[in-house]
N, C-alpha and C positions, 0 to 999 in steps of 0.2 A: 494178456491176449487170449490165453487158453480159457480164462474165466469168462470173457466176453463171448467166445465161441460156444461155451456151454450154455450161457444165458440165451443166446440166439437160437440154439437148437431146442431148448425147452419151450421158448415162445413159439417156434415153428410147429411144435407138437401141441400147441395150445395149453401148455402147462405153465401158464402165467403166474399162478400162485407159487409154484416151486421156484420159478425164476426170481420172483421177488424175494422169497425166503432165502434163496441161495446168496443173493447180493447182500442181504442183511447179515447172514452168517459171516461173510467175508469181512464186513465192516466191524464185527465184534470179535476182538482177539480172544475173549473168553471161550469162544466156541472151539478153539484149537484143542482144548483139553478134552473135548467130547470124543467118544469113539465114532467110528464110521457109521455103525448101526444107529447110534443116537442122533447123529446129524441127519442121516437119511430119514429117520423117523420124524424128525421135526419138519423136514421138507414136505414129506407126504401129508402130515397132519395139517400143515398150512394150506396146501393145495386142496385137501378134502374140505376143510372148513370154508375156504373161499368159494368152492363150488356149491356147497350146501347153502351158503348165504345168498348166492346168486339165484339158485333154484327157488329158495323161499321168496325172494323178491319178485320173481316171475309169477309164482303161484298167487301171491297176495295181489299183484297187479291184475291178474286175470280174474280173481274173485270179485273185485269191485265192491268191497264191503262198504256199507253205509257208514259204519263206525270203525275206528281202530280200537279193537277190543281184545282182551286176553283173559284167560281163565283165572289168572292170578289176581286180577283186579275186580272180580265179581264181588258185589256187596251182599253179604249174608246177614247183615244187621237189620236191614229194612224188613219190616214184617210183611212179607208177601207170599209166604208159603214155599220158599225155595229151599230144597233139601241139599245141603252141602255134599252128603254122601252120594246122592244121585249124580250131581254135577261132576264129582271126582271120578265116578265110574264112567260117565260119558267122555271125560277128558282122555281116556285111553284110546278112544276112537274105534274100539272093538265093534261098536254098533254099526259103524260105517263099513268095516271089513266084513261084517255079517249081513250087509245090505238091509239093515233095519232103518226105520224112520224115527224122527223126533217131532213131536207136536207140542208147541208152547202156546197156551191160551191165557188170556187175562185182560183186564181193562187197560185203557190207554195210560201210558206213563209208568208201568211197572217194570219196564226193562226187557221186554221180549226181544226187541231188535238187537239190543246189546248182547243178550245171551246167545242168540243164533250166530251173531258175528264172532263172538268169542269161541263158540264151538267150531265155526269155520276156520278161524285163525289157528286153532289147535290142530285141525286136520291138515292145514297147509304146513305146519311145523313138522308133521309126520310124512310129508311128501305126497299128500293126496291133493287132487285137483278139486277146487270148489268154485261155485258161481253163485253170487247173490243177486236176487231180483226182488224189487217190489212187484207184486203181481200185476198191477196196472201197467207198469213199464214193460214187463215181459210181454203182455198182450199187444202192446204197441209194436214191439220188436218183431213179434210173430206176424203181425199185419204187414209190416214193412218188408219182411222176408218173403212173404207171399207175392208182394208186388214186384220185387226185383229178382225173383227166381232163385233166391238162396234158402228158401224154406227147408228143403230136404237136408241141406248141409248144416243149417242151424240146429235142426232137430237131432241130427247125428252127433253134433258137438255136445249138445245137452245130454244125450243118452250116454256118452262116454265119460262125462264128468262124475267124479266119485261122489261128490255131495252137491246137491242142488238146494239152495235156500230160497223159499218163497215167503216173502214178508207181506203183511197186510192181506192175508188170504181171507176172502169173504167180506172185505170192507165194502165192496160194491157187488151187486148181483152179476152173475155171468150169463150172457145170452147164449143161445144155442150154439153158435159158431165158436165162441170163446170156450164154452164147456167142452166141445169136441177137441179143440186144440190142447187144452189142459189134460184131458184124458189121454190123448196121444203121447204127450210128454211123460205122464205118470205111468202109463202102461209100458212104455219103453224101459222104464227104470225099475218097475216092480220086480222084486226079488233079485235084481242085478246090481242096482245102485241105490244109494240112500238119498232121502229127501227130508229136509227140515222145514217145518211150517210154523210161522208165527201168526197168530190171529187174535183179534179182540173177541170175536164171537166164540162161544163154547161149541164144541164139536157137534153137539146135538142140533144146532141151528144151521149147520153148513148146508144141509140138504136143501133147505128152502132158498138158498142163495144161488142155486144152480138151475137154470131154466128147464132142462130136460131131466125128468126124474130118473129115467133109465141110465143116462150118463152120470147123474149124481150118484146113483148106487155104485156104479163102477169105479168112479173116482174115490169115493169114501172107502170102499172095500180095499182098494190098493194102498191108500194112504194110511188109514187108521189101523188096519189089521196088523197085529204084532209090532206096534209102534210104542216108543217111550212117550208117555203123556205127562206134561207138566202143566197143571192148572194153577196159575198165579192169582193172587187176590190183593186187596189193599188199595191204599191211596197212591196217587201218582208220585213217583220219586222226584219228578221235575217240580211239582208243586211244593213238596216238603223242602227241597233244596233251596227254594227261594224264600223260605221263612227265616226271620231274624233269629 
């Protein structure tokens, strides 16, 4: 009876992990040999782990990654100019804590999207908020937000996200209105939050894809300055993987 009261109190305090671990301890006679401090430590560890897992699940759901990707599964054997030491340095997420950007360029199929998703997943593991967008879909969401009156709230949410991932940047030209929207997002994040960009076009060609040259200068200055740049090369990994 006393055990059930303890469980009920733990659950009422939203310590569900500790309640579950407490019941497990009762069912295992071997735990009787443990000291009070050891048993309490196990309860706390279980609660902490359960909360961390729930938080990670929430962060991954919010991020909406295109791929389930992780740093441990990155392929360094494919000849595409990917430096393992650079990726291991980025995996510490210090660049995010320092509000720096990452730009990954290269031809279609060399794994740019996987890499930015892996970097995003690593950030989630460290408790940082991440949001992934293909640029074309972000522009649609911005247009819809303007129409339903949620545009300021949407921008505020993006501004507070620790890492914003923009995939397929420059795949299609940005008109004047789209350019201003992207500038507003990038400007809100400049020197405050990090942005990761994946693009087929080399950086030197980005300016031509933005309608307003003045806005283009502002976007590139905020994105490219003091960023980590990874220029990949080689054949499509998808093409090679289909070879016998």
